[in-house]
Structures are given as C-alpha cells and as structure tokens.
C-alpha positions in Angstrom: 0.0 0.0 0.0 3.0 2.3 0.2 2.6 5.3 -2.1 -0.7 3.9 -3.4 -3.5 6.5 -3.8 -6.9 5.7 -2.6 -9.5 7.0 -5.0 -12.1 4.3 -5.0 -12.8 1.7 -2.4 -12.1 -0.8 -5.2 -8.5 0.4 -5.4 -7.8 -1.7 -2.3 -8.3 -5.4 -2.1 -10.4 -7.0 0.6 -7.2 -8.0 2.3 -5.8 -4.5 2.2 -9.1 -3.0 3.6 -9.0 -5.5 6.5 -5.3 -4.6 7.0 -6.3 -0.9 7.5 -9.0 -1.9 10.0 -6.6 -4.0 12.0 -4.1 -1.1 12.1 -6.9 1.3 13.2 -7.6 -1.0 16.1 -4.1 -0.5 17.3 -4.4 3.3 16.9 -7.7 3.3 18.9 -5.7 1.8 21.8 -2.9 4.4 21.4 -3.7 7.3 19.0 -0.8 9.5 20.1 2.3 8.1 18.3 4.9 10.4 16.8 5.1 8.6 13.5 4.5 11.6 11.2 7.0 14.0 12.7 8.9 14.3 9.5 5.9 14.4 7.1 3.6 17.0 5.7 -0.1 16.3 5.0 -2.0 18.6 2.6 -5.8 18.8 3.0 -7.4 20.5 0.0 -11.2 20.9 0.5 -12.9 22.5 -2.5 -16.2 21.6 -1.0 -17.5 22.0 2.6 -16.6 19.4 5.3 -16.5 19.1 9.0 -15.8 15.6 10.1 -13.7 14.4 7.2 -11.3 17.4 7.2 -11.1 17.7 10.9 -10.6 14.0 11.5 -7.8 13.8 8.9 -6.2 16.9 10.6 -6.7 15.4 14.0 -5.3 12.1 12.8 -2.1 13.8 11.5 -1.7 16.0 14.5 -1.9 13.1 17.0 0.9 11.5 15.0 3.0 14.6 15.0 2.6 15.5 11.4 2.5 19.0 9.8 -0.7 20.1 8.1 -1.1 22.5 5.2 -4.0 23.3 2.9 -7.3 25.0 2.8 -11.0 24.5 3.6 -12.3 27.3 1.4 -11.0 28.2 -2.1 -11.9 31.9 -1.7 -8.4 32.7 -0.5 -6.6 30.5 -3.0 -5.5 30.9 -6.6 -8.5 28.8 -7.7 -10.3 32.1 -7.5 -7.9 33.5 -10.1 -8.7 30.7 -12.5 -5.9 28.2 -11.6 -6.7 24.7 -12.9 -7.0 21.7 -10.7 -3.9 20.2 -12.5 -1.7 23.1 -11.6 -3.0 23.3 -8.0 -2.2 19.6 -7.4 1.2 19.7 -9.1 2.1 22.7 -7.0 0.9 21.3 -3.6 2.6 18.0 -4.3 5.9 19.9 -4.2 5.0 20.9 -0.6 3.7 17.7 0.9 4.0 13.9 1.2 0.4 13.1 0.7 -2.7 15.0 -0.4 -6.2 14.6 1.0 -8.7 16.1 -1.4 -12.4 16.8 -1.6 -13.9 18.2 -4.8 -17.4 18.6 -6.1 -16.7 17.1 -9.6 -16.9 13.3 -10.1 -13.6 11.9 -11.4 -11.6 14.8 -10.0 -9.7 12.7 -7.5 -8.7 10.1 -10.2 -7.5 13.0 -12.3 -5.5 14.4 -9.4 -3.8 11.0 -8.8 -2.7 10.9 -12.4 -0.9 14.3 -12.3 0.4 14.2 -8.7 3.9 13.1 -7.7 2.6 12.1 -4.2 -0.3 9.8 -3.2 -3.9 11.2 -3.3 -6.6 10.3 -0.8 -10.1 10.9 -2.1 -12.1 12.6 0.6 -15.2 12.7 -1.7 -15.6 13.5 -5.4 -19.1 14.7 -6.1 -21.7 12.0 -5.9 -19.1 9.4 -6.9 -17.0 7.9 -4.0 -16.0 8.5 -0.4 -13.6 5.6 0.3 -12.2 6.7 3.6 -15.8 7.1 5.0 -16.3 3.6 3.7 -13.4 2.2 5.6 -14.5 3.9 8.9 -18.0 2.5 8.3 -16.5 -1.0 7.9 -14.5 -0.5 11.1 -17.7 0.6 12.9 -19.7 -2.3 11.6 -17.1 -4.8 12.6 -16.6 -3.2 16.0 -20.4 -3.3 16.8 -21.2 -6.7 15.2 -18.0 -8.6 15.8 -18.0 -9.5 12.1 -18.5 -8.1 8.6 -19.9 -11.4 7.2 -23.5 -12.3 6.6 -25.1 -9.2 8.0 -28.4 -7.5 7.0 -27.7 -3.9 6.3 -30.3 -1.2 5.5 -29.5 2.0 3.6 -32.1 4.8 4.0 -32.5 8.1 2.2 -30.5 9.4 -0.7 -29.1 6.3 -2.4 -28.8 8.0 -5.8 -26.3 10.8 -4.9 -25.0 9.4 -1.6 -21.3 8.7 -2.3 -20.9 7.2 1.2 -23.6 4.6 0.2 -22.0 3.9 -3.2 -18.6 3.1 -1.6 -20.0 1.0 1.3 -22.4 -1.1 -0.9 -19.4 -2.0 -3.1 -17.3 -2.9 -0.1 -20.0 -4.9 1.7 -20.5 -7.1 -1.5 -17.3 -8.8 -0.4 -18.9 -10.0 2.8 -22.0 -11.9 1.8 -24.3 -9.0 2.9 -28.0 -8.9 2.4 -29.0 -5.3 1.3 -32.2 -3.5 2.3 -32.6 -0.3 0.2 -35.1 2.3 1.4 -35.5 5.4 -0.7 -38.0 7.6 -2.6 -38.4 6.4 -6.2 -36.4 9.5 -7.4 -33.4 8.5 -5.2 -33.0 4.8 -5.8 -29.6 3.2 -5.8 -28.0 3.6 -9.3 -27.8 0.6 -11.6 -24.0 1.2 -11.8 -23.8 0.4 -8.1 -26.5 -2.2 -8.0 -24.6 -4.2 -10.5 -21.9 -5.0 -7.9 -24.6 -6.7 -5.8 -25.9 -8.7 -8.8 -22.5 -9.8 -9.9 -21.9 -11.3 -6.4 -25.4 -13.0 -6.6 -26.4 -11.4 -3.3 -29.9 -10.6 -2.2 -31.3 -7.1 -2.1 -34.7 -5.8 -1.3 -36.1 -2.3 -2.2 -38.6 -0.4 -0.1 -40.3 3.0 0.1 -41.3 2.7 3.8 -38.8 2.9 6.6 -40.8 1.1 9.3 -41.0 -2.1 7.2 -37.2 -2.7 7.4 -36.3 -1.7 11.0 -37.0 -5.1 12.6 -35.1 -7.0 10.0 -31.6 -5.6 10.1 -28.3 -5.4 12.0 -27.3 -2.0 10.7 -29.5 0.9 9.9 -27.5 3.3 7.8 -29.3 6.7 7.6 -28.4 9.4 5.1 -29.7 12.9 4.6 -31.5 14.0 1.4 -28.7 16.2 0.0 -30.1 19.6 -1.0 -26.9 20.6 -2.8 -27.3 17.7 -5.3 -30.7 19.0 -6.6 -30.8 21.5 -9.4 -34.6 22.1 -8.8 -35.4 23.3 -5.3 -39.0 22.3 -5.7 -38.0 18.6 -6.2 -35.9 18.8 -3.1 -38.8 20.2 -1.0 -41.1 17.4 -2.2 -38.9 14.6 -0.7 -36.7 16.3 1.9 -38.6 14.8 4.9 -39.2 11.3 3.4 -37.6 9.5 6.3 -37.4 10.6 9.9 -36.2 8.1 12.5 -37.8 8.5 15.9 -37.0 6.8 19.1 -40.4 5.1 19.4 -39.8 3.3 16.1 -37.0 1.3 17.7 -39.1 -0.8 20.1 -39.0 -4.0 18.0 -35.5 -4.4 16.8 -32.7 -6.9 17.0 -30.6 -6.5 20.2 -27.5 -5.9 18.1 -29.0 -3.2 15.9 -26.8 -0.1 15.5 -27.8 3.1 13.8 -25.1 4.7 11.7 -25.0 8.0 9.7 -22.1 9.6 7.9 -23.3 13.0 9.2 -24.2 15.8 9.0 -27.8 15.1 9.8 -30.5 17.6 9.2 -33.7 16.1 10.5 -33.7 12.5 9.4 -32.8 11.3 12.9 -34.7 12.9 15.8 -32.4 14.0 18.7 -34.4 11.8 21.0 -32.6 8.8 19.3 -29.2 10.0 20.5 -29.6 8.5 24.0 -30.8 5.2 22.6 -28.1 2.4 23.1 -28.6 1.6 19.4 -27.3 5.1 18.3 -23.7 4.8 17.1 -23.2 7.8 14.7 -21.1 9.9 17.0 -18.8 7.0 17.9 -18.7 6.3 14.2 -17.3 9.8 13.6 -14.6 9.3 16.2 -13.6 6.0 14.6 -12.7 8.1 11.5 -9.6 9.4 13.4 -8.2 5.9 13.9 -9.0 4.7 10.4 -7.4 7.8 8.9 -4.3 7.4 11.0 -4.1 3.8 9.7 -4.5 5.1 6.1 -1.9 7.8 6.4 0.7 5.6 8.0 0.0 2.7 5.5 0.3 5.0 2.5 3.5 6.5 3.8 5.0 3.1 4.4 5.1 3.5 8.2 2.8 0.6 9.1 
C-alpha cells in the first residue's frame, strides 16, 4: 500500500481493507504516536466538510505531522482561475500526501494521475468516499463482531450518496443482504447495484422505513442532499421522506446499531441520540483511527 493512492474503495483489495481496519484497532488503543513528525499532509477541500477534514487533521496532529491546505477556495489561486492540475502539481511539491475533496466526479482520479505524491479521495461529487467507507466498515465490525453475513439497510439518498455507493461495493465482499429504502427518485443507481448482482447477493427495495427496521443489523441513515438538486421544488417534495424517531425502535434486534455519515439535518430525531442503538457519534470518532491507519500505511510506516 506504500505510495498507493486511494480514489475508489475498489483500489484496495479485501485483504488491504482489512489490514487498514486492523491497524486502526491499534491506533484506537494508542492514537498518540509520533510517526509523522517528518511528514507534511496537505488537506485540499474544494467543498465544505467538518468531520472528514477535521478527523484527517486530528489524525495527522496526533501522529506529530504537519498540516497545510485550505478549507475554502476563496483565499486561493483557484479564484484566479488556476486549474486543478496546476493546484495539485504545486501542492505535491510541498507535501508527502494530499487529501482532497472536490465537487466534480472523477476529480480525485485525475489528481492522482498528475500528482507526484499519493492522493486520498475525501469525496468527489456523488461518486465515491472511500475513507468514510473504511471507517464504516470499522464501525460495523466493531459493533457486530464480524463483517460477514449481515443484514444492512441503507435509507434516504441512495442516488447521490457517495458514502452509500462506496459502502455497498465494499460490503459485497462479505455476503451482505441489502435492504434499500428510498424515494423512487433517489433509488440506488444501476451502476452500483450491478456489484450486488455480480456477487449474486440478495437485495430488497422499499419505500417505507418502518418495514425494514425489525429485519436488520445495521440501519445506515443518510440525509437528502439539498446541494445535489438543481430544482429546489423537487428537493422540497422529498426532503422529509424518512425521519427516524425513538419510538420506532421498540421492536429491533438487540444488536442493531444506527449509523449515519453525518451531518444530519432532521432524518434522525435528537431523542434517538440517547438510545443504546445510536452509534453515529462514535462512528465519527472511529474516523480518526482509520485515517491514522491510512496515512501511515500509504506513507509506508505501518
């Protein structure tokens, strides 16, 4: 994995993914190791982020690394018309690895082709979010004791949800049964569903949330993403399609855990937060350990 960019979750084999999870377990026990003291991590966020950017920066800081970059392009040469190619080639001169989020699908792959240092895709449009996928796998394994043979429900925006696209593809390696809950307009794309079909795995599609809750081990909620809609009226029609409330969780499996890549808007009521099944804030913390594992693996330190 040394010097190997991570653009799509499929860039890493099943064995490499599990290797990252195993290293993350060690970092959870001891996150403050000075392994990156001589390294510079660049975080380039052309699109808003809270958890992904800060957890990468936290991961690098705990390891003694130096951080450069931006979270807003308004103060950069992008505003002067600088191309993505030139930005990447320049920042690669100043860093050992680049973490990048960009609104255009395919931008991370392009960046990896022009960069002299590894690129970690922190989200490219509605395409992929592989580091979120790895921390989701870590969270599932930690709460269920396994990744194999689980019933996993994805709820909400399955069309534009890059976290969903990456995680579905990864879970196809583990004999997962998929439960897909969405408005008709936001169904899982055929280009992602084909991975389920190729593995000959079972999947079920629903429009009602209540129907799926008693059946699953993981309930993966997502928000309806306003920024992905060109027509505000269409967004208003479906923005409140699914709202998880605490009283909906009375008849569930004991091992059920509720996950969400965050941020949430109103798709999970705050009264769910105190339920033992709620795991989304711990899930966000797990991102630090997984991203520590990624950085050290890519830099050949683990």
